[in-house]
N, CA and C atoms as an extended XYZ file, in Angstrom:
393
Properties=species:S:1:pos:R:3:atomname:S:1:resname:S:1:resid:I:1 pbc="F F F"
N         0.841       -1.167        0.000 N   UNK     1
C         0.000        0.000        0.000 CA  UNK     1
C         0.894        1.240        0.000 C   UNK     1
N         0.749        2.093       -0.994 N   UNK     2
C         1.611        3.263       -1.085 CA  UNK     2
C         1.276        4.296       -0.003 C   UNK     2
N         2.288        5.089        0.338 N   UNK     3
C         2.097        6.142        1.330 CA  UNK     3
C         1.436        7.358        0.699 C   UNK     3
N         0.675        8.073        1.513 N   UNK     4
C         0.079        9.308        1.020 CA  UNK     4
C         1.169       10.373        0.913 C   UNK     4
N         0.849       11.497        0.274 N   UNK     5
C         1.842       12.551        0.103 CA  UNK     5
C         2.295       13.097        1.455 C   UNK     5
N         1.368       13.240        2.365 N   UNK     6
C         1.699       13.736        3.705 CA  UNK     6
C         2.639       12.756        4.419 C   UNK     6
N         2.357       11.468        4.316 N   UNK     7
C         3.209       10.457        4.950 CA  UNK     7
C         4.591       10.429        4.315 C   UNK     7
N         4.644       10.599        3.007 N   UNK     8
C         5.929       10.620        2.320 CA  UNK     8
C         6.763       11.810        2.760 C   UNK     8
N         6.136       12.992        2.898 N   UNK     9
C         6.865       14.173        3.364 CA  UNK     9
C         7.377       13.966        4.777 C   UNK     9
N         6.532       13.394        5.653 N   UNK    10
C         6.967       13.120        7.023 CA  UNK    10
C         8.130       12.130        7.042 C   UNK    10
N         8.027       11.103        6.227 N   UNK    11
C         9.083       10.100        6.143 CA  UNK    11
C        10.394       10.724        5.679 C   UNK    11
N        10.349       11.561        4.654 N   UNK    12
C        11.547       12.229        4.149 CA  UNK    12
C        12.132       13.164        5.204 C   UNK    12
N        11.254       13.842        5.958 N   UNK    13
C        11.731       14.734        7.012 CA  UNK    13
C        12.441       13.934        8.116 C   UNK    13
N        11.892       12.802        8.477 N   UNK    14
C        12.520       11.943        9.483 CA  UNK    14
C        13.868       11.441        8.984 C   UNK    14
N        13.928       11.015        7.714 N   UNK    15
C        15.192       10.551        7.145 CA  UNK    15
C        16.253       11.639        7.177 C   UNK    15
N        15.869       12.877        6.808 N   UNK    16
C        16.834       13.980        6.815 CA  UNK    16
C        17.341       14.267        8.225 C   UNK    16
N        16.417       14.263        9.187 N   UNK    17
C        16.839       14.568       10.557 CA  UNK    17
C        17.745       13.470       11.113 C   UNK    17
N        17.470       12.223       10.750 N   UNK    18
C        18.335       11.134       11.206 CA  UNK    18
C        19.692       11.176       10.523 C   UNK    18
N        19.720       11.560        9.256 N   UNK    19
C        20.986       11.624        8.527 CA  UNK    19
C        21.873       12.745        9.058 C   UNK    19
N        21.275       13.803        9.592 N   UNK    20
C        22.049       14.928       10.105 CA  UNK    20
C        22.571       14.684       11.513 C   UNK    20
N        22.083       13.681       12.194 N   UNK    21
C        22.488       13.407       13.572 CA  UNK    21
C        23.778       12.588       13.567 C   UNK    21
N        24.915       13.155       13.976 N   UNK    22
C        26.185       12.417       13.927 CA  UNK    22
C        26.225       11.243       14.900 C   UNK    22
N        25.552       11.366       16.021 N   UNK    23
C        25.540       10.274       16.994 CA  UNK    23
C        24.802        9.060       16.420 C   UNK    23
N        23.679        9.318       15.756 N   UNK    24
C        22.918        8.232       15.143 CA  UNK    24
C        23.717        7.592       14.008 C   UNK    24
N        24.374        8.426       13.191 N   UNK    25
C        25.156        7.898       12.066 CA  UNK    25
C        26.280        6.997       12.560 C   UNK    25
N        26.961        7.403       13.639 N   UNK    26
C        28.044        6.558       14.145 CA  UNK    26
C        27.497        5.280       14.766 C   UNK    26
N        26.306        5.347       15.380 N   UNK    27
C        25.700        4.140       15.952 CA  UNK    27
C        25.310        3.156       14.858 C   UNK    27
N        24.768        3.672       13.765 N   UNK    28
C        24.385        2.792       12.647 CA  UNK    28
C        25.629        2.200       12.007 C   UNK    28
N        26.669        3.018       11.839 N   UNK    29
C        27.906        2.525       11.237 CA  UNK    29
C        28.542        1.454       12.124 C   UNK    29
N        28.489        1.653       13.441 N   UNK    30
C        29.096        0.691       14.362 CA  UNK    30
C        28.327       -0.619       14.387 C   UNK    30
N        27.036       -0.578       14.100 N   UNK    31
C        26.250       -1.809       14.124 CA  UNK    31
C        26.163       -2.468       12.749 C   UNK    31
N        26.743       -1.863       11.744 N   UNK    32
C        26.701       -2.406       10.390 CA  UNK    32
C        27.677       -3.578       10.288 C   UNK    32
N        27.199       -4.782        9.971 N   UNK    33
C        28.088       -5.947        9.880 CA  UNK    33
C        29.155       -5.802        8.800 C   UNK    33
N        28.869       -5.053        7.743 N   UNK    34
C        29.860       -4.870        6.687 CA  UNK    34
C        31.060       -4.081        7.196 C   UNK    34
N        30.814       -3.133        8.103 N   UNK    35
C        31.900       -2.350        8.686 CA  UNK    35
C        32.857       -3.261        9.448 C   UNK    35
N        32.309       -4.168       10.247 N   UNK    36
C        33.138       -5.085       11.018 CA  UNK    36
C        33.884       -6.065       10.109 C   UNK    36
N        33.222       -6.533        9.065 N   UNK    37
C        33.875       -7.462        8.143 CA  UNK    37
C        35.025       -6.765        7.423 C   UNK    37
N        34.839       -5.526        7.028 N   UNK    38
C        35.905       -4.775        6.360 CA  UNK    38
C        37.093       -4.583        7.309 C   UNK    38
N        36.795       -4.299        8.573 N   UNK    39
C        37.867       -4.121        9.550 CA  UNK    39
C        38.638       -5.424        9.762 C   UNK    39
N        37.924       -6.569        9.785 N   UNK    40
C        38.599       -7.859        9.945 CA  UNK    40
C        39.514       -8.147        8.761 C   UNK    40
N        39.090       -7.777        7.561 N   UNK    41
C        39.931       -7.987        6.377 CA  UNK    41
C        41.202       -7.134        6.479 C   UNK    41
N        41.066       -5.903        6.933 N   UNK    42
C        42.244       -5.041        7.069 CA  UNK    42
C        43.202       -5.561        8.140 C   UNK    42
N        42.668       -6.051        9.256 N   UNK    43
C        43.520       -6.623       10.296 CA  UNK    43
C        44.235       -7.863        9.765 C   UNK    43
N        43.508       -8.694        9.029 N   UNK    44
C        44.117       -9.894        8.462 CA  UNK    44
C        45.221       -9.525        7.472 C   UNK    44
N        45.038       -8.452        6.710 N   UNK    45
C        46.081       -8.013        5.775 CA  UNK    45
C        47.335       -7.586        6.541 C   UNK    45
N        47.151       -6.923        7.661 N   UNK    46
C        48.296       -6.543        8.479 CA  UNK    46
C        49.027       -7.759        9.031 C   UNK    46
N        48.278       -8.773        9.437 N   UNK    47
C        48.900       -9.990        9.966 CA  UNK    47
C        49.607      -10.755        8.844 C   UNK    47
N        49.078      -10.707        7.623 N   UNK    48
C        49.754      -11.333        6.484 CA  UNK    48
C        51.119      -10.674        6.274 C   UNK    48
N        51.164       -9.359        6.372 N   UNK    49
C        52.437       -8.649        6.203 CA  UNK    49
C        53.408       -9.029        7.323 C   UNK    49
N        52.886       -9.142        8.551 N   UNK    50
C        53.748       -9.554        9.669 CA  UNK    50
C        54.249      -10.987        9.460 C   UNK    50
N        53.392      -11.878        8.950 N   UNK    51
C        53.814      -13.243        8.668 CA  UNK    51
C        54.860      -13.301        7.577 C   UNK    51
N        54.717      -12.451        6.565 N   UNK    52
C        55.717      -12.387        5.503 CA  UNK    52
C        57.054      -11.902        6.059 C   UNK    52
N        57.001      -10.910        6.940 N   UNK    53
C        58.238      -10.416        7.560 CA  UNK    53
C        58.894      -11.518        8.397 C   UNK    53
N        58.076      -12.287        9.111 N   UNK    54
C        58.603      -13.387        9.916 CA  UNK    54
C        59.212      -14.467        9.023 C   UNK    54
N        58.577      -14.731        7.904 N   UNK    55
C        59.092      -15.713        6.941 CA  UNK    55
C        60.441      -15.264        6.389 C   UNK    55
N        60.524      -14.016        5.991 N   UNK    56
C        61.782      -13.500        5.448 CA  UNK    56
C        62.872      -13.485        6.524 C   UNK    56
N        62.497      -13.066        7.728 N   UNK    57
C        63.467      -13.035        8.829 CA  UNK    57
C        63.991      -14.440        9.128 C   UNK    57
N        63.091      -15.428        9.141 N   UNK    58
C        63.515      -16.807        9.380 CA  UNK    58
C        64.425      -17.324        8.295 C   UNK    58
N        64.195      -16.900        7.047 N   UNK    59
C        65.056      -17.330        5.948 CA  UNK    59
C        66.415      -16.654        6.025 C   UNK    59
N        66.440      -15.398        6.449 N   UNK    60
C        67.711      -14.666        6.518 CA  UNK    60
C        68.593      -15.214        7.630 C   UNK    60
N        68.012      -15.497        8.804 N   UNK    61
C        68.841      -16.002        9.908 CA  UNK    61
C        69.004      -17.519        9.850 C   UNK    61
N        68.474      -18.129        8.811 N   UNK    62
C        68.584      -19.571        8.571 CA  UNK    62
C        68.023      -20.380        9.731 C   UNK    62
N        66.795      -20.003       10.124 N   UNK    63
C        66.065      -20.720       11.176 CA  UNK    63
C        64.751      -21.219       10.566 C   UNK    63
N        64.753      -22.457       10.060 N   UNK    64
C        63.546      -22.982        9.406 CA  UNK    64
C        62.283      -22.947       10.279 C   UNK    64
N        62.345      -23.210       11.583 N   UNK    65
C        61.097      -23.137       12.357 CA  UNK    65
C        60.471      -21.742       12.360 C   UNK    65
N        61.299      -20.707       12.368 N   UNK    66
C        60.774      -19.337       12.337 CA  UNK    66
C        60.145      -19.058       10.977 C   UNK    66
N        60.789      -19.494        9.912 N   UNK    67
C        60.249      -19.289        8.567 CA  UNK    67
C        58.943      -20.051        8.382 C   UNK    67
N        58.891      -21.284        8.884 N   UNK    68
C        57.660      -22.077        8.775 CA  UNK    68
C        56.539      -21.430        9.589 C   UNK    68
N        56.883      -20.916       10.774 N   UNK    69
C        55.881      -20.229       11.594 CA  UNK    69
C        55.345      -19.001       10.862 C   UNK    69
N        56.218      -18.262       10.193 N   UNK    70
C        55.779      -17.107        9.404 CA  UNK    70
C        54.851      -17.508        8.283 C   UNK    70
N        55.182      -18.629        7.615 N   UNK    71
C        54.327      -19.114        6.536 CA  UNK    71
C        52.959      -19.533        7.067 C   UNK    71
N        52.938      -20.224        8.203 N   UNK    72
C        51.674      -20.665        8.795 CA  UNK    72
C        50.823      -19.458        9.197 C   UNK    72
N        51.456      -18.434        9.772 N   UNK    73
C        50.738      -17.212       10.148 CA  UNK    73
C        50.144      -16.553        8.905 C   UNK    73
N        50.939      -16.481        7.837 N   UNK    74
C        50.440      -15.901        6.584 CA  UNK    74
C        49.259      -16.682        6.043 C   UNK    74
N        49.389      -17.997        6.014 N   UNK    75
C        48.339      -18.843        5.455 CA  UNK    75
C        47.052      -18.735        6.268 C   UNK    75
N        47.160      -18.772        7.581 N   UNK    76
C        45.976      -18.666        8.431 CA  UNK    76
C        45.327      -17.304        8.281 C   UNK    76
N        46.129      -16.278        8.198 N   UNK    77
C        45.582      -14.933        8.056 CA  UNK    77
C        44.910      -14.740        6.703 C   UNK    77
N        45.493      -15.298        5.667 N   UNK    78
C        44.838      -15.219        4.347 CA  UNK    78
C        43.497      -15.942        4.355 C   UNK    78
N        43.454      -17.102        4.985 N   UNK    79
C        42.182      -17.823        5.094 CA  UNK    79
C        41.141      -17.024        5.852 C   UNK    79
N        41.553      -16.372        6.923 N   UNK    80
C        40.643      -15.541        7.707 CA  UNK    80
C        40.156      -14.347        6.886 C   UNK    80
N        41.059      -13.739        6.106 N   UNK    81
C        40.681      -12.595        5.274 CA  UNK    81
C        39.686      -13.008        4.201 C   UNK    81
N        39.920      -14.141        3.572 N   UNK    82
C        38.996      -14.616        2.531 CA  UNK    82
C        37.633      -14.922        3.138 C   UNK    82
N        37.625      -15.564        4.284 N   UNK    83
C        36.364      -15.877        4.957 CA  UNK    83
C        35.615      -14.596        5.334 C   UNK    83
N        36.313      -13.613        5.858 N   UNK    84
C        35.677      -12.354        6.228 CA  UNK    84
C        35.150      -11.627        5.004 C   UNK    84
N        35.910      -11.666        3.909 N   UNK    85
C        35.456      -11.016        2.676 CA  UNK    85
C        34.203      -11.696        2.131 C   UNK    85
N        34.167      -13.013        2.158 N   UNK    86
C        32.973      -13.726        1.686 CA  UNK    86
C        31.760      -13.414        2.546 C   UNK    86
N        31.974      -13.340        3.858 N   UNK    87
C        30.862      -12.994        4.743 CA  UNK    87
C        30.376      -11.577        4.481 C   UNK    87
N        31.287      -10.668        4.145 N   UNK    88
C        30.863       -9.291        3.895 CA  UNK    88
C        30.075       -9.187        2.590 C   UNK    88
N        30.270      -10.104        1.673 N   UNK    89
C        29.534      -10.111        0.420 CA  UNK    89
C        28.216      -10.855        0.516 C   UNK    89
N        27.969      -11.491        1.649 N   UNK    90
C        26.751      -12.257        1.857 CA  UNK    90
C        25.540      -11.331        1.845 C   UNK    90
N        24.448      -11.709        1.170 N   UNK    91
C        23.288      -10.831        1.074 CA  UNK    91
C        22.627      -10.543        2.417 C   UNK    91
N        22.732      -11.431        3.387 N   UNK    92
C        22.063      -11.185        4.650 CA  UNK    92
C        22.791      -10.152        5.495 C   UNK    92
N        24.000       -9.724        5.100 N   UNK    93
C        24.718       -8.707        5.848 CA  UNK    93
C        24.414       -7.301        5.356 C   UNK    93
N        23.799       -7.167        4.216 N   UNK    94
C        23.515       -5.854        3.669 CA  UNK    94
C        22.221       -5.312        4.270 C   UNK    94
N        22.222       -5.146        5.581 N   UNK    95
C        21.028       -4.713        6.284 CA  UNK    95
C        20.868       -3.208        6.206 C   UNK    95
N        21.928       -2.468        6.464 N   UNK    96
C        21.856       -1.023        6.496 CA  UNK    96
C        22.242       -0.486        5.123 C   UNK    96
N        21.292        0.085        4.428 N   UNK    97
C        21.575        0.693        3.138 CA  UNK    97
C        21.832       -0.301        2.029 C   UNK    97
N        21.502       -1.537        2.214 N   UNK    98
C        21.768       -2.548        1.193 CA  UNK    98
C        20.501       -3.257        0.787 C   UNK    98
N        20.686       -4.390        0.208 N   UNK    99
C        19.561       -5.179       -0.252 CA  UNK    99
C        19.627       -6.561        0.369 C   UNK    99
N        18.480       -7.178        0.524 N   UNK   100
C        18.462       -8.522        1.079 CA  UNK   100
C        18.100       -9.553        0.026 C   UNK   100
N        18.084       -9.156       -1.233 N   UNK   101
C        17.740      -10.117       -2.274 CA  UNK   101
C        18.880      -11.096       -2.480 C   UNK   101
N        18.533      -12.327       -2.761 N   UNK   102
C        19.543      -13.367       -2.970 CA  UNK   102
C        20.003      -13.342       -4.410 C   UNK   102
N        21.296      -13.549       -4.578 N   UNK   103
C        21.846      -13.676       -5.924 CA  UNK   103
C        21.851      -15.132       -6.319 C   UNK   103
N        21.704      -15.368       -7.602 N   UNK   104
C        21.760      -16.742       -8.075 CA  UNK   104
C        23.209      -17.167       -8.184 C   UNK   104
N        23.526      -18.375       -7.749 N   UNK   105
C        24.910      -18.835       -7.864 CA  UNK   105
C        25.284      -19.030       -9.320 C   UNK   105
N        26.503      -18.693       -9.646 N   UNK   106
C        26.956      -18.830      -11.037 CA  UNK   106
C        27.702      -20.130      -11.205 C   UNK   106
N        27.278      -20.894      -12.177 N   UNK   107
C        27.996      -22.113      -12.508 CA  UNK   107
C        28.869      -21.860      -13.718 C   UNK   107
N        29.609      -22.875      -14.109 N   UNK   108
C        30.471      -22.700      -15.281 CA  UNK   108
C        29.654      -22.576      -16.551 C   UNK   108
N        28.558      -23.322      -16.609 N   UNK   109
C        27.755      -23.274      -17.819 CA  UNK   109
C        26.545      -22.374      -17.676 C   UNK   109
N        26.265      -21.888      -16.466 N   UNK   110
C        25.093      -21.065      -16.262 CA  UNK   110
C        23.861      -21.893      -15.921 C   UNK   110
N        23.904      -23.203      -16.174 N   UNK   111
C        22.762      -24.056      -15.897 CA  UNK   111
C        22.834      -24.668      -14.511 C   UNK   111
N        23.976      -24.629      -13.888 N   UNK   112
C        24.147      -25.287      -12.601 CA  UNK   112
C        23.228      -24.678      -11.544 C   UNK   112
N        23.166      -23.348      -11.488 N   UNK   113
C        22.310      -22.684      -10.523 CA  UNK   113
C        20.854      -23.039      -10.734 C   UNK   113
N        20.406      -23.066      -11.962 N   UNK   114
C        19.003      -23.351      -12.219 CA  UNK   114
C        18.676      -24.815      -11.897 C   UNK   114
N        19.593      -25.731      -12.157 N   UNK   115
C        19.363      -27.128      -11.824 CA  UNK   115
C        19.225      -27.305      -10.321 C   UNK   115
N        20.147      -26.693       -9.568 N   UNK   116
C        20.078      -26.787       -8.114 CA  UNK   116
C        18.814      -26.128       -7.580 C   UNK   116
N        18.418      -25.006       -8.180 N   UNK   117
C        17.183      -24.355       -7.756 CA  UNK   117
C        15.977      -25.259       -7.984 C   UNK   117
N        15.953      -25.942       -9.152 N   UNK   118
C        14.833      -26.857       -9.433 CA  UNK   118
C        14.811      -28.017       -8.456 C   UNK   118
N        16.001      -28.545       -8.125 N   UNK   119
C        16.056      -29.657       -7.175 CA  UNK   119
C        15.595      -29.220       -5.787 C   UNK   119
N        15.975      -28.031       -5.364 N   UNK   120
C        15.517      -27.529       -4.072 CA  UNK   120
C        14.012      -27.328       -4.065 C   UNK   120
N        13.473      -26.806       -5.169 N   UNK   121
C        12.023      -26.630       -5.257 CA  UNK   121
C        11.302      -27.973       -5.202 C   UNK   121
N        11.834      -28.959       -5.898 N   UNK   122
C        11.213      -30.298       -5.855 CA  UNK   122
C        11.263      -30.876       -4.451 C   UNK   122
N        12.366      -30.651       -3.754 N   UNK   123
C        12.498      -31.173       -2.392 CA  UNK   123
C        11.480      -30.510       -1.462 C   UNK   123
N        11.295      -29.215       -1.611 N   UNK   124
C        10.343      -28.503       -0.767 CA  UNK   124
C         8.895      -28.882       -1.079 C   UNK   124
N         8.616      -29.239       -2.339 N   UNK   125
C         7.239      -29.527       -2.750 CA  UNK   125
C         6.899      -31.010       -2.673 C   UNK   125
N         7.802      -31.832       -2.143 N   UNK   126
C         7.534      -33.273       -2.080 CA  UNK   126
C         6.385      -33.553       -1.100 C   UNK   126
N         5.670      -34.618       -1.318 N   UNK   127
C         4.604      -34.976       -0.381 CA  UNK   127
C         5.200      -35.362        0.965 C   UNK   127
N         4.548      -34.980        2.031 N   UNK   128
C         5.048      -35.236        3.376 CA  UNK   128
C         5.004      -36.712        3.749 C   UNK   128
N         4.096      -37.492        3.186 N   UNK   129
C         3.950      -38.898        3.541 CA  UNK   129
C         5.006      -39.809        2.941 C   UNK   129
N         5.729      -39.351        1.921 N   UNK   130
C         6.713      -40.181        1.202 CA  UNK   130
C         8.119      -39.862        1.676 C   UNK   130
N         8.535      -40.430        2.776 N   UNK   131
C         9.903      -40.166        3.260 CA  UNK   131
C        10.702      -41.413        3.318 C   UNK   131
């Protein structure tokens, strides 16, 4: 049901007043999951650089355990960064200023997503008595 003109004006006025409030803007930004995911990716990038430095340092002083530890730190941090980046791209995280619509998964041929969608629909529409 569409809003009346009066309701639309009131809604726009409320939006403007909320946008001008710096305390509200910082509260919304702090509660935005994408903000936290972006921060985790940046922290992971810093740890990757520290792991690379540890790897190089271990190679220079000819201490294989230190170099291996640096490599493990780099690898774990890269995995954490990739995981955080994937979570930030998840449609359910775009709550503030985003969209909640689901994207279709892309297959190599383009048919993979539609096949899986059809199978999921068939599973949901199956008769309850036939298990």
